[in-house]
C-alpha positions as CSV (number, residue, x, y, z in Angstrom):
1,M,0.0,0.0,0.0
2,S,1.2,3.4,-0.9
3,S,2.3,5.4,2.2
4,L,0.0,8.2,1.1
5,L,-3.1,5.9,1.7
6,R,-1.9,4.3,4.9
7,P,-4.2,5.1,7.8
8,V,-2.8,7.9,10.1
9,R,-2.1,6.6,13.5
10,N,-2.6,9.4,15.9
11,R,-4.4,8.4,19.2
12,S,-5.3,12.0,19.9
13,M,-7.7,12.0,16.8
14,K,-11.3,10.9,17.3
15,P,-12.8,8.6,14.5
16,P,-14.4,11.4,12.5
17,A,-11.2,13.3,12.3
18,I,-9.4,10.2,11.0
19,A,-12.1,9.7,8.3
20,A,-11.8,13.3,7.2
21,C,-8.0,13.2,7.0
22,I,-8.1,10.0,4.9
23,A,-10.9,11.5,2.5
24,G,-8.7,14.5,2.1
25,V,-5.5,12.5,1.1
26,V,-7.5,10.3,-1.3
27,A,-8.9,13.5,-3.0
28,I,-5.4,14.9,-3.4
29,V,-4.3,11.6,-5.1
30,A,-7.3,11.5,-7.3
31,L,-6.6,15.1,-8.6
32,S,-2.9,14.2,-9.2
33,C,-3.9,11.3,-11.4
34,R,-6.2,13.3,-13.6
35,S,-5.0,13.8,-17.2
36,P,-4.0,17.5,-17.8
37,A,-5.7,17.2,-21.2
38,E,-9.1,16.3,-19.8
39,P,-11.5,19.2,-20.3
40,A,-13.9,20.6,-17.9
41,A,-17.6,19.7,-18.6
42,P,-19.4,22.8,-20.0
43,A,-21.9,24.5,-17.9
44,S,-25.5,23.9,-19.3
45,G,-29.0,24.3,-18.2
46,A,-31.2,27.1,-17.0
47,G,-29.6,29.4,-14.5
48,A,-26.0,28.1,-15.2
49,R,-25.2,31.4,-17.0
50,G,-27.2,34.0,-15.0
51,E,-27.9,36.4,-17.6
52,W,-30.2,34.4,-19.8
53,A,-32.7,33.3,-17.2
54,N,-35.1,31.8,-19.8
55,E,-32.7,29.4,-21.4
56,P,-34.0,25.8,-21.2
57,A,-32.1,23.3,-19.3
58,G,-29.8,20.9,-21.0
59,L,-28.6,23.1,-23.9
60,V,-24.9,23.4,-24.6
61,T,-23.1,26.8,-25.1
62,L,-22.0,27.3,-28.7
63,T,-20.7,30.9,-28.3
64,D,-20.8,33.6,-25.7
65,R,-19.2,36.7,-27.3
66,V,-18.8,40.3,-26.0
67,W,-18.1,42.5,-29.1
68,T,-14.7,43.9,-28.4
69,E,-13.4,43.2,-32.0
70,L,-15.1,42.7,-35.4
71,A,-14.3,39.1,-35.8
72,G,-12.9,36.1,-34.0
73,G,-13.4,32.5,-33.0
74,L,-15.9,30.9,-35.2
75,W,-17.7,34.2,-35.9
76,K,-17.3,35.4,-39.6
77,R,-17.9,38.8,-41.0
78,R,-18.8,40.0,-44.4
79,E,-16.6,42.8,-45.5
80,S,-18.1,46.2,-44.9
81,S,-17.3,49.8,-44.1
82,A,-20.5,50.3,-42.0
83,D,-19.6,48.2,-39.0
84,R,-17.1,49.2,-36.2
85,I,-16.4,48.8,-32.5
86,V,-17.4,51.8,-30.4
87,Q,-17.4,53.0,-26.8
88,D,-20.8,53.1,-25.1
89,A,-20.9,54.2,-21.6
90,T,-24.6,53.2,-21.4
91,V,-24.1,49.4,-21.6
92,T,-25.4,47.4,-18.7
93,Q,-22.2,45.2,-18.3
94,A,-18.5,46.0,-18.7
95,P,-16.7,46.6,-21.0
96,A,-18.4,49.7,-22.1
97,I,-18.0,48.9,-25.8
98,A,-20.3,47.6,-28.6
99,L,-20.4,46.5,-32.2
100,E,-22.2,49.2,-34.2
101,Y,-24.0,48.9,-37.6
102,V,-24.3,52.3,-39.2
103,Y,-27.2,53.2,-41.5
104,G,-26.0,56.3,-43.1
105,A,-28.1,59.0,-44.7
106,G,-28.9,57.8,-48.2
107,F,-28.9,54.0,-47.1
108,A,-31.5,52.2,-49.3
109,G,-33.9,49.7,-47.9
110,G,-33.8,46.0,-48.5
111,R,-30.2,45.4,-47.3
112,A,-28.2,45.3,-44.1
113,P,-25.2,47.6,-43.4
114,A,-23.1,44.5,-42.3
115,T,-23.5,40.9,-41.4
116,H,-21.8,38.7,-38.8
117,Y,-22.5,35.0,-38.8
118,Y,-21.9,31.8,-36.9
119,P,-22.1,28.1,-37.9
120,L,-24.8,26.0,-36.1
121,D,-24.0,22.4,-37.3
122,H,-27.7,21.3,-37.7
123,Q,-29.0,22.2,-34.3
124,H,-32.7,21.2,-33.8
125,E,-33.1,23.3,-30.7
126,L,-31.5,26.8,-30.5
127,F,-31.4,29.5,-27.9
128,V,-30.2,33.1,-28.6
129,G,-29.4,35.7,-26.1
130,L,-28.7,39.3,-27.5
131,Q,-28.0,42.7,-25.8
132,W,-29.2,45.3,-28.4
133,K,-29.7,49.0,-28.8
134,V,-31.4,51.1,-31.4
135,S,-30.3,54.7,-32.0
136,E,-32.5,57.6,-30.8
137,P,-33.8,59.0,-33.1
138,W,-34.5,56.0,-35.4
139,Q,-36.1,56.3,-38.8
140,G,-38.4,53.2,-39.2
141,H,-38.7,51.7,-42.6
142,S,-42.0,52.5,-44.5
143,S,-43.0,48.8,-44.5
144,G,-42.7,48.7,-40.7
145,V,-40.0,46.1,-40.9
146,N,-36.6,46.6,-39.2
147,K,-34.9,43.3,-39.0
148,I,-32.6,42.3,-36.2
149,Q,-31.3,38.6,-36.5
150,F,-31.8,35.3,-38.4
151,A,-31.5,31.6,-38.0
152,Y,-31.0,29.7,-41.2
153,T,-32.0,26.1,-42.1
154,A,-30.6,24.5,-45.3
155,S,-33.7,25.5,-47.2
156,A,-35.1,28.7,-45.5
157,D,-34.8,31.1,-42.6
158,V,-36.6,32.6,-39.7
159,A,-36.2,36.3,-38.8
160,M,-36.7,38.4,-35.7
161,V,-38.0,41.9,-36.5
162,M,-38.5,45.2,-34.7
163,Y,-41.9,46.1,-36.2
164,G,-43.7,49.4,-36.3
165,Q,-44.3,52.5,-38.3
166,N,-41.8,55.3,-38.3
167,G,-41.9,57.0,-34.9
168,G,-43.2,53.9,-33.2
169,P,-44.4,52.2,-31.1
170,Y,-42.3,49.2,-32.1
171,D,-42.7,45.7,-30.9
172,V,-40.6,42.5,-31.6
173,R,-42.1,39.8,-33.8
174,V,-40.9,36.8,-35.7
175,L,-41.5,35.5,-39.2
176,P,-40.7,31.8,-40.2
177,Q,-40.0,31.9,-44.0
178,W,-40.5,28.2,-45.0
179,P,-43.4,26.7,-46.8
180,E,-44.6,24.6,-43.9
181,H,-45.6,27.8,-42.0
182,T,-48.7,29.7,-42.7
183,G,-46.8,32.9,-43.8
184,K,-48.2,34.9,-41.1
185,W,-46.2,36.9,-38.6
186,L,-45.8,35.6,-35.0
187,T,-46.8,38.6,-33.1
188,P,-46.5,39.2,-29.4
189,N,-49.4,37.2,-27.9
190,L,-48.6,38.1,-24.3
191,K,-48.0,41.4,-22.6
192,S,-44.9,43.1,-24.0
193,A,-43.5,46.5,-23.4
194,P,-42.7,48.4,-26.6
195,I,-39.0,48.8,-27.7
196,V,-37.7,52.2,-26.7
197,P,-34.9,53.6,-29.0
198,G,-32.0,54.9,-27.2
199,G,-31.8,52.2,-24.5
200,W,-30.4,48.8,-24.3
201,H,-32.6,45.7,-24.5
202,R,-32.2,42.1,-23.7
203,L,-33.7,39.6,-26.3
204,E,-33.9,36.0,-25.8
205,W,-35.2,33.7,-28.5
206,Y,-35.9,29.9,-28.4
207,L,-36.7,27.7,-31.3
208,R,-37.2,23.9,-31.3
209,Y,-38.1,21.7,-34.2
210,D,-41.1,19.5,-34.3
211,S,-40.7,16.2,-32.6
212,Q,-41.1,14.7,-36.1
213,Y,-41.8,16.2,-39.5
214,G,-45.4,17.3,-39.7
215,A,-46.1,17.0,-36.0
216,A,-46.8,20.6,-35.6
217,D,-45.4,20.7,-32.1
218,G,-42.4,23.0,-32.8
219,I,-41.8,25.9,-30.5
220,I,-40.9,29.5,-31.1
221,R,-40.7,31.8,-27.9
222,W,-39.2,35.1,-27.3
223,W,-38.7,37.4,-24.4
224,V,-38.0,41.1,-24.3
225,D,-36.2,42.4,-21.1
226,G,-37.1,39.2,-19.3
227,A,-40.7,39.3,-20.1
228,L,-42.2,36.6,-22.2
229,A,-43.7,38.4,-25.3
230,G,-44.4,35.6,-27.8
231,D,-45.2,31.9,-27.1
232,Y,-46.1,29.6,-30.1
233,A,-46.1,25.8,-29.4
234,Q,-47.7,24.4,-32.6
235,V,-45.2,25.6,-35.2
236,R,-44.3,23.4,-38.2
237,F,-40.6,23.4,-39.2
238,P,-39.1,22.4,-42.5
239,A,-38.1,18.8,-43.5
240,D,-34.3,19.4,-43.2
241,G,-31.4,18.7,-40.9
242,G,-31.9,21.7,-38.4
243,F,-30.3,25.1,-38.2
244,I,-27.0,25.5,-40.0
245,E,-26.2,29.2,-39.4
246,Y,-27.1,32.2,-37.2
247,Q,-26.8,35.8,-38.5
248,L,-26.7,39.3,-37.1
249,S,-27.8,40.9,-40.4
250,P,-30.3,43.6,-39.6
251,T,-31.9,44.4,-43.0
252,W,-33.8,47.7,-43.1
253,G,-37.0,46.8,-44.7
254,G,-38.8,45.7,-46.9
255,V,-37.9,47.2,-50.1
256,G,-37.7,50.9,-51.2
257,D,-37.4,53.8,-48.9
258,V,-34.1,55.7,-48.1
259,K,-32.6,56.9,-44.8
260,T,-32.7,60.6,-44.4
261,E,-30.7,60.6,-41.3
262,T,-27.8,58.5,-39.9
263,D,-29.0,55.7,-37.5
264,Y,-27.5,52.7,-35.9
265,Y,-27.9,49.3,-34.2
266,R,-25.5,48.3,-31.5
267,F,-24.8,44.9,-30.0
268,H,-22.9,44.2,-26.8
269,R,-23.2,40.5,-26.3
270,S,-24.2,37.6,-28.5
271,Y,-25.0,34.2,-26.8
272,L,-25.9,31.0,-28.6
273,S,-26.6,27.5,-27.2
274,G,-28.3,24.5,-28.7
275,R,-28.5,20.7,-29.2
């Protein structure tokens, strides 16, 4: 027997103290035998990450990015002169910095000023957490559509949109753009405060495919500043292999219309988890 594991013979110790001493020595030996290459298990489940209280249990973190630089890790960026990293003293968490997309005066509707995207590897369940800010003032598109983010499948996409006529009020709604869906907007069906330009908002978005194709038991839910805004549990999803890409690609519109002022979207933190 190793001398490290030999019982300690000290008559002054009572039996519980002896047991505690042996347990401590065994724990030290076990730690010393662990392979240095063995990774720690990733945290998962609701509450494990604090900020995103509505994340379902059991999902695995894909990325948790504070936007301190334009690209990095598995995040990719389409070349643009309209995205940049800026200081913002109003962010709710340090560092006081954000990714900014600029919609300059003269910007035409139907496109995004920039795009960042992340691979999803066929997730059938996806959770998105986003810290997001709209400039004040903000010129809304004439169609009412001011897109924020997308999740792409192999055959289609689903978009989250800030919706409302120029000047507001604005709400957050979702549009699945695959043939299995009815084509109708998923609008807030629970109490939801309007989006206020000029302040930071916390968006949470959960999507889960049907249990099998055609079952119509898929889920799309979203929360605005912690409050459940939309809850749809009979959604049909496409017959494909799941989500393959997430995009920050805030298309302005709709088609037509032109910006007469310089506006922006800002993003502080992007979080994705799935399975």
